[in-house]
C-alpha positions in Angstrom: 60.0 55.5 216.1 57.4 57.3 213.6 56.4 60.7 214.8 52.7 61.5 214.7 50.9 64.4 215.6 47.6 64.5 217.1 45.4 67.6 216.4 43.2 67.4 219.4 42.9 65.8 222.7 41.3 62.4 222.7 39.3 60.3 225.3 40.1 56.9 226.4 43.5 55.3 226.1 43.9 55.6 222.2 47.0 57.9 222.5 49.0 55.9 225.2 48.4 53.0 223.1 49.9 55.0 220.2 52.6 56.3 222.5 53.9 52.5 222.8 55.0 52.7 219.3 55.4 56.2 218.3 56.7 59.5 219.4 53.4 61.5 219.7 52.8 65.0 219.8 49.3 66.4 220.9 47.9 69.8 220.3 47.1 70.9 223.9 44.0 73.5 223.3 40.2 72.4 222.6 40.4 74.6 219.2 42.1 73.3 216.3 46.0 74.3 215.5 46.1 77.1 213.4 47.3 76.1 209.6 50.6 77.4 210.4 51.0 75.4 213.6 49.5 72.2 211.8 52.0 72.6 209.2 55.1 73.1 211.4 54.0 70.0 213.2 53.7 68.3 210.2 57.0 68.8 208.7 58.3 66.7 211.8 56.0 63.6 211.4 55.5 60.7 209.6 51.8 60.7 210.3 48.8 62.7 211.4 45.5 62.2 213.4 43.2 64.7 211.9 39.8 66.2 212.5 37.3 67.8 209.8 38.6 71.2 210.6 42.2 70.6 209.7 42.7 71.5 206.0 44.9 69.1 204.0 45.7 70.0 200.4 48.6 69.2 198.1 50.6 72.3 199.0 50.5 71.2 202.5 51.6 67.7 201.6 54.4 69.1 199.4 55.5 71.1 202.2 55.7 68.5 204.6 57.0 65.1 202.6 57.6 63.3 205.3 53.8 62.5 206.1 53.0 59.1 204.6 49.7 58.5 206.4 46.8 60.5 207.8 44.2 58.9 209.9 40.9 61.1 210.1 38.8 61.1 213.3 35.5 61.1 211.3 33.6 59.3 208.3 33.8 62.1 206.1 37.0 63.4 204.8 36.2 66.6 202.8 39.1 68.5 204.3 41.6 66.4 202.8 42.4 66.4 199.0 42.5 62.8 198.5 43.5 62.8 194.9 46.8 65.1 195.9 47.4 62.7 198.7 47.2 59.6 196.7 49.4 61.3 194.0 52.2 61.6 196.6 51.4 58.2 197.7 50.0 59.3 201.3 47.6 56.8 202.9 44.2 58.3 203.9 42.3 56.5 206.5 39.0 57.4 208.3 36.4 55.9 210.9 33.4 54.8 209.4 30.8 52.7 211.1 31.6 53.4 214.6 29.5 56.8 214.7 26.4 55.6 212.8 24.0 55.0 215.5 25.2 57.9 217.7 24.6 60.6 214.2 21.2 58.6 213.5 20.2 59.1 217.2 21.1 62.7 217.1 19.2 63.3 213.5 16.1 61.7 214.8 16.3 63.6 217.9 16.2 66.9 216.1 13.2 65.7 214.0 11.4 64.7 217.1 12.4 68.1 218.9 11.2 70.2 215.9 8.0 68.1 215.7 7.2 68.7 219.0 8.5 72.1 219.6 10.6 71.4 222.2 13.0 74.1 222.4 9.8 76.6 222.5 8.0 74.4 225.3 11.4 74.5 227.1 11.6 78.3 227.0 7.9 78.8 227.5 8.0 76.8 230.8 11.0 78.8 231.9 9.9 82.0 231.2 6.6 81.5 233.2 4.3 81.0 229.9 2.9 78.0 231.0 -0.4 78.7 232.4 -3.6 76.1 232.7 -4.1 73.3 230.7 -5.2 74.5 227.2 -6.1 72.4 224.0 -4.2 74.7 221.9 -1.1 75.4 223.6 2.2 74.3 222.1 0.8 72.0 219.5 3.3 70.1 217.4 3.0 67.3 215.0 2.9 63.4 215.0 5.6 61.6 213.2 3.3 58.5 212.4 1.9 58.6 208.9 4.3 61.7 207.8 6.8 61.0 204.9 10.5 61.1 205.5 12.7 61.7 202.8 16.2 60.5 203.2 19.0 62.0 200.7 21.9 59.6 200.8 21.0 55.9 201.8 24.5 55.3 203.3 24.8 53.6 206.9 23.8 56.4 208.7 20.8 57.4 206.1 19.8 53.6 206.6 20.0 53.7 210.6 17.8 56.7 210.4 15.2 54.8 208.3 15.4 51.8 210.8 14.2 54.2 213.5 11.6 56.0 211.4 10.2 52.7 210.7 9.4 52.0 214.1 7.5 55.4 214.2 5.5 53.9 211.2 6.5 57.0 208.8 6.2 56.5 205.0 10.1 56.2 203.9 11.5 57.6 200.7 15.0 58.2 199.8 17.3 59.5 197.0 20.8 58.4 196.8 23.6 58.3 193.8 22.8 54.5 193.6 19.8 52.1 194.3 19.9 50.1 197.3 17.4 47.2 196.7 18.3 45.1 199.6 17.3 48.0 202.1 14.4 48.8 200.0 13.2 45.4 200.6 14.2 45.2 204.3 12.8 48.5 205.4 10.1 49.1 202.8 11.8 52.2 201.7 10.9 53.6 198.1 13.4 55.3 195.8 12.3 58.4 194.4 14.2 61.0 192.1 15.5 63.7 194.0 12.8 66.5 193.0 10.0 63.9 193.7 11.4 63.2 197.1 11.6 66.8 198.1 7.9 67.5 196.8 6.5 64.5 198.6 8.1 64.6 202.0 7.4 66.1 205.2 10.7 66.0 206.9 13.6 65.7 204.7 17.0 64.4 206.3 20.4 65.1 204.6 23.2 62.3 205.3 24.8 62.3 201.9 28.7 62.9 201.8 29.9 66.4 201.0 31.7 66.4 197.5 32.1 68.8 194.5 29.0 67.4 193.0 26.9 67.3 196.4 28.1 71.1 197.4 25.1 73.3 197.0 22.6 70.3 196.4 20.2 72.0 198.4 19.6 75.6 197.0 16.8 78.1 196.5 15.3 76.0 193.7 15.2 72.8 195.8 13.7 74.5 198.8 11.0 76.0 196.5 9.9 72.4 195.6 9.4 71.3 199.3 6.1 71.6 201.4 5.3 74.9 202.9 5.4 73.1 206.2 8.3 70.7 205.5 11.1 70.4 207.7 14.8 70.0 206.6 17.2 68.1 208.8 20.7 68.1 208.3 23.6 66.2 210.5 25.7 65.7 207.1 28.0 68.6 206.2 26.9 72.3 206.2 27.6 73.4 202.6 25.3 70.7 201.3 22.8 73.5 201.7 22.7 76.9 200.5 22.3 78.4 204.0 21.5 82.0 202.7 18.6 80.6 200.7 17.4 78.4 203.8 17.1 81.5 205.7 15.2 83.4 203.1 12.6 80.3 202.9 12.2 80.1 206.4 11.7 84.0 206.9 9.3 84.1 204.2 7.3 81.0 205.6 8.0 79.0 202.7 9.5 76.3 204.7 8.2 74.9 207.8 11.4 74.7 209.8 14.9 73.4 209.9 17.1 71.1 212.4 20.6 71.6 212.0 23.7 70.2 213.5 26.0 71.5 210.5 26.6 74.8 209.2 28.2 76.1 206.0 31.1 77.9 208.4 31.6 76.3 212.0 31.3 77.6 214.3 28.2 79.7 213.1 28.4 83.4 214.9 25.7 83.5 217.6 24.5 86.5 215.9 23.6 84.8 212.6 20.2 85.7 211.6 19.4 82.0 211.1 19.7 81.6 214.6 17.2 84.1 215.3 14.3 82.5 213.9 11.9 80.7 215.9 11.5 77.5 213.6 15.0 76.8 213.7 16.5 74.0 215.9 20.2 73.9 216.0 23.2 71.9 217.7 26.8 72.3 217.5 28.1 69.7 215.2 27.6 67.1 217.7 26.1 64.0 216.0 29.0 61.7 217.2 29.3 63.2 220.5 28.7 60.3 222.8 31.5 58.9 225.3 31.2 55.5 223.7 31.3 56.6 220.1 34.2 59.2 220.6 36.2 56.4 222.1 35.5 54.0 219.4 36.4 56.5 216.9 39.5 57.4 218.3 40.3 53.8 218.8 40.1 53.1 215.1 41.8 56.2 214.3 44.8 55.2 216.3 44.4 51.3 214.9 44.7 52.7 211.5 48.1 54.3 212.3 49.4 51.1 214.2 48.7 48.8 211.4 49.9 51.2 209.1 53.6 51.3 211.0 53.3 47.7 211.4 53.1 47.4 207.8 49.7 46.1 207.4 46.9 47.6 205.7 44.8 49.7 207.9 41.0 48.6 208.2 39.4 51.7 207.2 41.1 53.4 204.1 40.0 55.8 201.9 42.6 55.6 199.1 44.2 52.5 200.1 43.7 50.6 196.5 45.5 54.0 194.9 48.5 53.8 197.4 49.1 50.4 199.0 48.7 48.5 195.6 
């Protein structure tokens, strides 16, 4: 039987299904295995089921030559050196599609919470600051007729645009490739990045992290945005220069930020960014629904089962390089 190391506990029956065809070892803690523990387990395994916090590079794979397949429980795979995996004929899989709606819901929830100042309102009520009705108390903003700029119009970006259309927002996007069919269906207009940043009231980041997109939003780009604009990031933290974002928010050059991801995770609770009143945060929970995490676990395990059965998994990252 093949041997598989799973780097975290999963919900549902995904692991029992995997145990029917493989010897499975599951890391028992809620925190990720330390690098040395991950490598030690990998040396005994044919396959790995990984998370975005598990770093896999060429040196790792050289030290664990028995590994033939890596199934990532995520859409993104920037923690894995895919080129190094391909060179060593190691198949990399991921879980696209199944988390689109959950992540889009979270992104939109963050934008709504920022627009209507929900965390501030909750805090004010709990601290006894809610007095008699006042026409100037806790004023937020309507989303209708505001301009939403989406950076990266993939599946999640498109799902956010669908939700925003229902709120009658003006839709703009920048992506590395044009999406004429989506433009026609949703009435979303393409803009160059600088133009989008200057025009949008809300900017959503949904683009994948790569060498080209790392630090995509820095001090220069933040300076292009409206002084009352809001940046929403549910993709990857390193897309944004976090120090530059803090400085822009602190100086009042940006209206606010709503963040589910950070440059380094978990972000320390004492981080100055978390002290700003115009920042709303969540702990990387874009896909954190019972239904979605179950589907992700099932797809990640299905990828492994199909590989061990000699079939091409449904969701491969480098399948054309490794399986042909």
